[in-house]
C-alpha positions in Angstrom: 48.1 -171.1 -9.7 47.7 -167.3 -9.9 50.5 -165.2 -8.3 48.5 -162.1 -9.0 45.6 -163.4 -6.8 47.7 -165.5 -4.5 45.4 -168.3 -5.3 45.9 -172.0 -6.1 43.1 -174.1 -7.5 43.2 -177.9 -7.6 41.4 -180.4 -10.0 41.4 -177.7 -12.7 39.7 -178.2 -16.0 39.4 -176.0 -19.1 41.7 -174.7 -21.9 44.8 -172.6 -21.8 45.6 -171.4 -25.4 49.0 -169.8 -26.0 49.2 -167.6 -29.1 52.7 -166.0 -29.2 52.9 -163.7 -26.2 49.2 -163.9 -25.5 47.7 -166.6 -23.1 44.0 -167.1 -23.2 42.1 -168.8 -20.4 38.9 -170.5 -21.6 36.5 -172.0 -19.0 39.4 -172.8 -16.6 37.8 -174.0 -13.4 38.9 -175.7 -10.2 38.4 -176.0 -6.5 39.9 -173.5 -4.0 39.3 -172.1 -0.5 36.5 -174.6 0.2 34.7 -173.5 -3.0 35.1 -173.2 -6.8 36.8 -170.6 -9.1 36.2 -170.2 -12.8 38.3 -168.0 -15.0 38.1 -166.6 -18.6 40.3 -164.0 -20.1 43.8 -163.1 -21.4 47.3 -162.5 -20.2 49.1 -160.3 -22.7 52.9 -160.3 -22.5 53.4 -158.0 -25.5 53.3 -154.7 -23.6 55.7 -153.8 -20.8 54.7 -154.4 -18.2 52.4 -157.3 -19.2 48.7 -157.0 -18.8 46.0 -159.3 -17.4 42.3 -159.0 -18.1 40.4 -161.9 -16.5 36.8 -162.5 -15.4 36.4 -164.7 -12.4 33.4 -166.5 -11.1 33.7 -167.3 -7.4 31.4 -169.9 -5.7 31.2 -170.6 -1.9 34.7 -169.5 -1.0 35.5 -169.5 2.7 36.2 -165.8 3.5 38.3 -166.7 6.6 40.7 -168.5 4.4 41.1 -166.0 1.5 44.6 -164.8 0.8 46.1 -161.9 2.8 46.4 -160.0 -0.5 42.6 -159.8 -0.8 42.6 -157.8 2.5 39.3 -159.3 3.6 40.9 -160.3 6.9 40.9 -156.6 7.9 37.1 -156.6 8.0 36.7 -159.3 10.7 34.4 -161.1 8.2 33.5 -164.8 8.1 31.1 -166.8 5.9 31.1 -168.1 2.3 31.4 -165.8 -0.6 29.9 -166.1 -4.1 30.3 -163.5 -6.8 32.1 -162.1 -9.9 35.4 -160.2 -10.3 36.8 -158.4 -13.3 40.6 -158.5 -12.7 42.6 -155.9 -14.5 46.3 -156.0 -13.6 49.6 -154.6 -14.8 52.3 -157.2 -13.8 55.1 -154.8 -13.0 58.1 -156.4 -11.3 58.0 -153.6 -8.7 54.4 -154.7 -7.8 51.1 -155.6 -9.3 48.8 -152.7 -10.2 45.2 -153.7 -9.9 43.7 -150.3 -10.8 40.3 -150.6 -12.5 39.6 -154.1 -11.1 36.0 -154.4 -9.8 33.9 -157.1 -8.0 30.5 -157.8 -6.7 29.8 -160.7 -4.3 27.4 -161.9 -1.6 28.6 -163.4 1.7 26.2 -165.8 3.4 25.7 -167.1 7.0 28.6 -165.3 8.5 29.7 -162.7 11.1 31.3 -159.2 10.8 33.3 -158.5 13.9 31.1 -160.8 15.9 27.7 -159.6 14.5 25.8 -162.4 12.9 24.2 -161.9 9.5 22.2 -163.9 6.9 23.7 -162.1 3.8 26.1 -159.3 3.2 26.8 -157.7 -0.2 30.4 -156.7 -1.0 31.4 -154.4 -3.8 35.1 -154.2 -4.5 37.2 -151.7 -6.5 41.0 -151.3 -6.6 43.5 -148.5 -6.9 47.1 -149.6 -7.3 47.5 -152.7 -5.0 44.9 -151.4 -2.5 41.5 -153.1 -2.5 38.4 -151.2 -1.2 35.2 -152.9 -0.2 31.8 -151.4 0.2 29.1 -153.5 2.0 25.9 -152.6 0.3 23.6 -154.3 2.8 23.6 -156.6 5.8 20.5 -158.7 6.7 20.0 -160.2 10.1 16.9 -162.1 11.2 17.2 -163.6 14.7 16.6 -162.2 18.2 20.2 -163.2 19.0 21.3 -161.0 16.1 19.1 -158.2 17.5 20.7 -158.5 20.9 24.2 -158.4 19.3 23.2 -155.4 17.2 21.8 -153.5 20.2 24.9 -154.1 22.3 27.1 -153.1 19.4 25.1 -150.0 18.5 24.9 -148.9 22.1 28.7 -149.2 22.6 29.4 -147.4 19.4 27.1 -144.5 20.1 28.5 -144.1 23.7 32.0 -144.2 22.4 31.4 -141.7 19.6 29.6 -139.3 21.9 32.3 -139.6 24.6 29.4 -139.4 27.2 30.1 -138.3 30.7 29.0 -140.6 33.7 25.3 -140.1 34.4 25.8 -138.6 37.9 28.0 -135.7 36.6 27.0 -132.9 34.3 28.6 -132.7 30.9 31.7 -130.4 30.9 31.2 -126.9 29.6 34.3 -127.2 27.5 35.3 -130.2 25.3 37.7 -132.4 27.2 41.3 -132.3 26.2 41.6 -136.1 26.3 40.6 -138.0 23.2 37.2 -139.7 23.5 37.2 -143.5 23.7 37.3 -145.2 20.3 34.4 -147.3 19.1 34.3 -150.9 20.3 33.8 -152.0 16.7 36.2 -150.4 14.3 35.8 -150.9 10.5 39.1 -150.5 8.6 39.4 -147.6 6.2 39.0 -150.1 3.4 35.4 -150.8 4.2 32.2 -148.8 4.6 28.9 -150.4 5.6 25.1 -150.0 5.6 23.1 -152.2 7.9 19.7 -153.6 6.8 17.8 -155.6 9.5 15.0 -158.0 8.9 12.5 -159.1 11.6 14.9 -158.0 14.4 13.6 -156.8 17.8 15.4 -153.6 18.6 
């Protein structure tokens, strides 16, 4: 169990070596969140606050069931995630500082806010206890995905432009009311680039 990650693995194997105030994880692996997690690294309780430097291999984790602390629920993302994380943490009693932590993963066969995709690449970095995700690319391949994308893109463009009804001319001055917000809203913790494959636009 890792309180830092809010993660519990079952059927764990590997070695945990305690050398004074230093704990080393060697090929520690187990099942979690419908997939597997493997960890190698150290927890050093000599400094104050204690430090954690652990490399994680994540395989086929169910994104929808990941802990709230991972903040992936804010993206409206589903699918199964495979990748690597370098977890750097300062275990302060006032709160865990994850600054410097990084990760790179691929999510397969999922949806992002209702838009189906084949693969989506996630890159993570952390500042304090705030995780930030960048989606390097999204690949969709079906006509259904194309229809979903067209509807989404159309609604976002209309919302961003704040278009007037077609039978009325655009106002000479900007309206005082706020334009409607996009139908699909990505949280501030995620940016995205869409790459489509064999989709009829």
